[in-house]
Steps between C-alpha positions, in 0.01 A plus 500: 500500500707233327694762307558698817618190685748406227631860471531536877688169534727591205572851634564385859730222387673736255542764774674257736732381219576863396564616860734208555686562175517872568638452847764261374596746229537777754714283729711388204559864395594588862743199508672618182537852643637378835739249340629769272553739789693232689720423200574872455589544870728200492684645205528839666610341826771299333610806300522726803192708439385765740255434781248735349489297181483174691198599710293695247146350482315503175141463633287588798440249779838333428855477639855398419707327770871412494667308779646177625315168502472525880281814463770774559394804297756663279262736318128527435252742344133544435184549706517161665763388750513131610521470878617133477746310282354521145751265338300195369622144530503458123713787375453562129134413490202741491255415775239634738624577850303619808724745684454740794571835341494868575324702232580870495230729362509883478302543816544178688706189561322162520630164608324188370557149364481538124513251216771612263622375167883455523767454238848421626851438371859455642780722396865394463575714805296256715214738554133433420297751291117499559232693314145474639159648437169482679235264344213711635516721191442193276226373733325832499516521120360150460231564764402819324460304169304237690259765633466636150407146379261460791308799369541438130418132488148531641433802286612322187300199594186710545572672173537171319180373663304807393649482147425125473141567623452774248657309206313183587173689534557664161589161349191334646255767395411304189441195721257712709320607183481135383359396845252784508370417153494126573288563810246692292457220245201278564305233319319768304809699402729231378563699186710751693880469522762616747741777402839376367803720562769532230784438743638196328537307826316240704216737587422545129506119468263475799254741329506301176460174694200636692337623178557160330342336807202738475467416128492130583239555771293718267517241224402231746214708633372576155524130408326404823221751440458385140502139613233572768290681245532224245431228758194680624378542142563133419319381814195710428396299191481146642348623834238700309425206271460261796274742680281548191464127444415443871244788511325405180505122527310245714509124546171447323607701198532278190817691420663420833723226358663742246511773760670262745768434240545878450531541876761223521693664211490843656600353835794318343603817329478694822695233686776504238522879513514500880764225495715692255464821700597320814806355327609848381446650850691225680781484246550878487703495821865499410600354836288193432709182517330216311599141558774419246559152377590289195213524256450264202348729237430207271278336755300821549456529122380134468247556779353812342501335156311205638240731657456692168468172303230376744294817500524616142511357148830659419802300384797534734855449360765415764758351265750790556492480888828398661562430872599827658542572872558848649511656846199708576166534676294200386156651555594820310640310206195275492287816481716640222456192285127471577433869401689452172323174426155646584576798278601269210195276552260795488631624168613181318297372207616138491841448664744607766876430475736475799883528491744480785880489472810622683852601417791572740319735731150578365172311469278605207126421517289560186118476475338554160140510384345526145263783599462848357847615614608835646585818319846649534361808678348279772803287582601699806153619599361155552720451813342800669225442759139493379608516138268332249547516127215615286494198272404154625620579857201675654356468847250236403775251404562436864816702558560737791775706338743407772635163386781617274592776748542237766718298254733792442518569878594137582760484221663820618498377861694190388753706307351435159266657247211421266458621140233436234518430130160622393515445124205296372422228482490470875705650778821360656597589857866437590615497861869501583600403861851451641556143616596634845200740493454563869737446788 
């Protein structure tokens, strides 16, 4: 419809311009002919030419008139005879003039007031020479062309509309195929992809974009299913242990004191697991907007170091900690440091070392322990959810397998990263955070 409207407006406007230009061209050609006839008659009149030569008319619906300025006729010829003085006020100019004329046709004579195109000139003899022609011929020619346009313009507009509809439909067929395939994809068929045309245009880009989106959704769905499966598996163990202890124990059992400690331990483990799962669930939303403020990382480190020193026999080295403040979510950064410190405390033999420094735009936090270390093959894997290493990092050491995954997620959310140097003795975790981490 838009294409038809544009074409119709263009053709209508062009038709009016063309008709106007064509009419002017016809009138201009007629003026040249009439003026030439007048000039020839003036030359003949002044040279003593015969009356027949003076009054010969070169076209139909025209006349030649020779006479005095007062309207007295000396000679005239043609099919049109003026019945009133045809001499214009402005002799020498070519103008329109409405005159009462007598038009002689083969079978009849008509009298009417007719608009004529007149060219005039004065001869040296004092007489006036006029050549005139009827404008109705030009009008009929222009009107005929206008009628042709009136038929052709709507037909061309309809043809363009049909052609635009056909071409657009053909061009959008791949879009229809993409839409049809997209409608058939559900949560159980995320592995399917939409057809991509090889047209090299925006529709091909659309197909690739939709398929990339489906890949991201599929990857997210697989990760979510794996996470749900792993979470269910991890929750089964503490829940089963608690149930077994409750069903087999009683208050008058001599072993109740040790069983109570086991219950507390399993409950703490379950609470930690649920807390970590809740954190991952609430922090998965990309639209989440945490409260951002100035966070003193050195104060968070000192607080965690004091807690480790009070609850364990490990030596804590804070000599390399410098005052560093960044912009970020205080609660998330506190959890990042706590998870790293808890991990180091679980695996350290005698000591934990802390380091914190900054350069022009980056804060670097380092936490090291003197435990068994991490093999090169496990450096990336330890940041995956529910990952536990085979040596010295089993389930019974108190870990949930989520702490380091949360560390990596928080670091990435603040525009940074975390890496590990796992060579024995011990393991060293290095966190790099931009000083303007979160805006």
